[in-house]
C-alpha positions as CSV (number, residue, x, y, z in Angstrom):
1,X,0.0,0.0,0.0
2,X,1.4,3.4,-0.9
3,X,0.5,6.6,0.8
4,X,-0.1,9.9,-0.8
5,X,2.7,12.4,-0.1
6,X,1.5,16.0,0.1
7,X,3.7,18.4,-1.8
8,X,4.8,21.5,0.1
9,X,6.6,24.0,-2.2
10,X,7.9,26.0,0.8
11,X,9.4,22.9,2.5
12,X,12.4,22.9,0.2
13,X,12.9,26.6,0.7
14,X,13.2,26.1,4.5
15,X,15.4,23.0,4.1
16,X,17.9,24.9,2.0
17,X,19.8,26.6,4.8
18,X,20.2,23.3,6.6
19,X,21.6,21.8,3.5
20,X,24.2,24.7,3.3
21,X,25.2,24.1,6.9
22,X,26.2,20.6,6.1
23,X,28.5,21.9,3.4
24,X,30.0,24.5,5.8
25,X,29.2,27.4,3.4
26,X,29.3,30.9,4.7
27,X,26.7,33.3,3.2
28,X,28.1,36.5,4.5
29,X,30.1,38.1,1.7
30,X,33.4,39.6,2.9
31,X,33.8,37.1,5.7
32,X,36.1,34.1,5.4
33,X,36.4,31.5,8.2
34,X,38.9,28.7,8.3
35,X,40.7,26.6,10.8
36,X,44.2,25.4,11.3
37,X,45.3,22.7,13.8
38,X,45.8,25.3,16.5
39,X,43.5,28.3,15.6
40,X,40.1,29.4,14.3
41,X,40.7,32.3,11.9
42,X,38.1,34.8,10.7
43,X,39.0,37.4,8.0
44,X,36.5,40.2,7.3
45,X,36.6,43.0,4.8
46,X,36.5,46.4,6.5
47,X,37.8,48.5,3.6
48,X,38.2,52.2,4.4
49,X,37.7,51.8,8.1
50,X,40.5,52.6,10.5
51,X,41.4,50.1,13.2
52,X,40.1,52.4,15.9
53,X,36.6,52.2,14.4
54,X,36.5,48.4,14.3
55,X,34.7,46.7,17.2
56,X,35.0,42.9,17.8
57,X,32.9,41.2,20.5
58,X,32.9,37.5,21.4
59,X,30.1,36.4,23.7
60,X,28.9,32.8,24.2
61,X,30.8,31.6,21.1
62,X,29.3,34.3,18.8
63,X,31.8,36.6,17.1
64,X,30.5,40.0,16.1
65,X,32.6,42.3,13.9
66,X,31.3,45.8,13.3
67,X,33.1,48.6,11.5
68,X,31.9,52.0,10.5
69,X,33.8,55.0,9.1
70,X,32.2,58.4,8.4
71,X,33.8,61.0,6.2
72,X,32.5,64.4,5.5
73,X,33.8,66.4,2.6
74,X,33.4,70.2,3.3
75,X,33.9,71.3,-0.3
76,X,31.0,69.4,-1.9
77,X,28.8,69.1,1.2
78,X,28.9,65.3,0.8
79,X,28.7,62.7,3.4
80,X,30.2,59.3,2.9
81,X,29.9,56.3,5.2
82,X,31.3,52.8,5.1
83,X,29.7,50.2,7.4
84,X,30.3,46.5,7.8
85,X,28.7,44.0,10.2
86,X,29.5,40.3,10.5
87,X,28.3,37.6,12.8
88,X,29.7,34.1,13.1
89,X,28.8,31.4,15.6
90,X,31.7,29.2,16.7
91,X,30.2,28.0,20.0
92,X,31.0,24.3,19.3
93,X,34.5,24.8,17.8
94,X,36.4,24.8,21.2
95,X,38.0,28.3,21.0
96,X,39.7,30.0,23.8
97,X,37.7,33.3,23.5
98,X,39.7,35.1,26.2
99,X,42.9,34.7,24.2
100,X,41.5,36.0,20.9
101,X,43.6,38.5,18.9
102,X,42.7,40.9,16.1
103,X,44.6,43.0,13.6
104,X,43.7,45.1,10.6
105,X,45.9,45.1,7.5
106,X,45.0,46.3,3.9
107,X,41.3,46.7,4.7
108,X,40.9,43.2,6.2
109,X,40.5,42.5,9.9
110,X,41.9,39.1,11.0
111,X,40.6,37.5,14.2
112,X,42.7,34.6,15.5
113,X,41.1,32.5,18.2
114,X,43.3,29.7,19.7
115,X,41.7,26.3,20.0
116,X,41.6,24.6,23.4
117,X,44.0,21.7,23.6
118,X,41.1,19.2,23.9
119,X,39.5,20.4,20.6
120,X,42.7,20.2,18.6
121,X,43.0,17.2,16.3
122,X,45.1,14.4,17.6
123,X,46.3,11.1,16.3
124,X,45.1,7.9,18.0
125,X,47.4,4.9,17.8
126,X,45.6,1.6,16.9
127,X,46.9,-1.4,18.7
128,X,46.6,-5.0,17.7
129,X,45.6,-7.8,20.1
């Protein structure tokens, strides 16, 4: 006996983000996240924003990067602004949040979060009996 399966066109729309999570794809343009054996590294574009105007907060494994630069030009009565905002959840990655470091170079802020020793990859020796 076969049952009738009801088609829900919105179901695939809501399932799409879960599918991307499995592929570890980041949808925030300008934010690149990668890991080494010892660190979690986030690189975010903050072009035109001086380092004093870049704010980075880490709370409960959520990294928030906000950058905003305002520039007024007196001659043309113009007002220009550059603003960036990134969020990344790394709660399960085993980072030592209190030891995070950040630096800005060439319009890119790099946040380096060391991994805890227990979350670092390790080799397990297989013994024969």
